[in-house]
N, C-alpha and C positions, 0 to 999 in steps of 0.2 A: 962754256965760256961765260965770263962775267959780263953782264949788261952794264956798260959804263954810262948809259944815258939815263939811268935811274938813280935817284938820291937814296941813301940809306933810309930805311923805314923810320928810324928814330927822328930824323929831320922833320918829317911830316908831323909826328906827334909833338915834338918840341914846340913847333910854331902853333899848333892847335891848342895845346895846354897853355901856352903863353897868352893866346888870344882870350881864352876863357878866364884865366886868372886875372888878366888885366881888366877885362870888362867888369868882372865881379868886384875887384878892388876899387875901380873908379866909381862905380855906382854906390858902393858902400861908403866911399869917402864923401859923397854928397849927402848921404843920410846922417853921418855922424858929426859933421862940422857946423851944424846950426844953419843960420840964414846964409843962402848962397849969394855971393856977389858976382857981378858980371865977369871979372877976370878969371875967377875960379871956374865958373860955368864954361867959359870959352876954352880954358885949358882942358877941362874934363871932356868936353865934346871933341876937341881935337885929338886928345889921347884915345878916346873911344874909336875915332875913325882909324887910328893906327891899329887898333885891335882887329878891325876888319881886314886891314892889309896883312896882318900876321896870319889870319885865317886863310886868306887867298894864297899866300906863300905856301902854307901847309898843304893846300890842294895840289900844287904843282911846283915843287921846289926847284926843279931844273929850269923851268920856264921863267920863274921869278927870282932866280939866284941873285941877280944884281940888287934886287930890293932888300936882300938880307942885310947888306951893309947899311942901308937906311935904318933898319931895325936895330943894328948895333949902336948907331948914333943916337937913336931915340932912347934906348935903354941907358946909355951913358949920360945923356943930357938930363935925365932925371936922377939916376942912381948916384952919380958923383956929388951933385949938390945936396941930395938928401942925406948922404953920409957926412959931408963937410959941414952942413948947417943944421944937423939933426936937432930937432926940438924935443925929442923923446924917443923912447924905445920903439914905438910903432913906426916912426919915420926911418929909423935905422934898419929895422927888419924889412920894410917895404923897399927901401933903397938897395939893400943887400940882395934881395930877391931879384930886383930889376938888373943889377949888375951880373948876377949869375945867369939870368936869362940872356943877357947881352953876350956873355962869353959863349954860351951855347949857340947863339946866332952866328958868332964869328966862326966857331968850330964847324957849324953846319955849312957855312959858306966855303970853307976849305974842303970839306968832303963831298960837296955836291958838284957833280960834273958840269962842265960848260954845256950849254944847249947845243944839241947836234945841229950841224949846218944842213 
């Protein structure tokens, strides 16, 4: 019998990979942009906090299923403007990766069962 209280294995990995990728990309963005200004630092630190959220979701997708939708919103909030206002190839690539991750988060939400009562 299929255990319906367990998320597919790929869901855990998807969120963990997203957390690692996001943390690396955000730290790298600070290194390559020159002098860091306060709004950029605030954005980066807030986005880094969300990478921790993705890691936590990856630890127990069924328990944190509702948080997946916040992840979809976070990826869209960066990905859509990054593509619409692209200032260069790097911005387009990073924006596209975020949108792909966001689609994966949405798919993960659909395939992850509701928390058992």
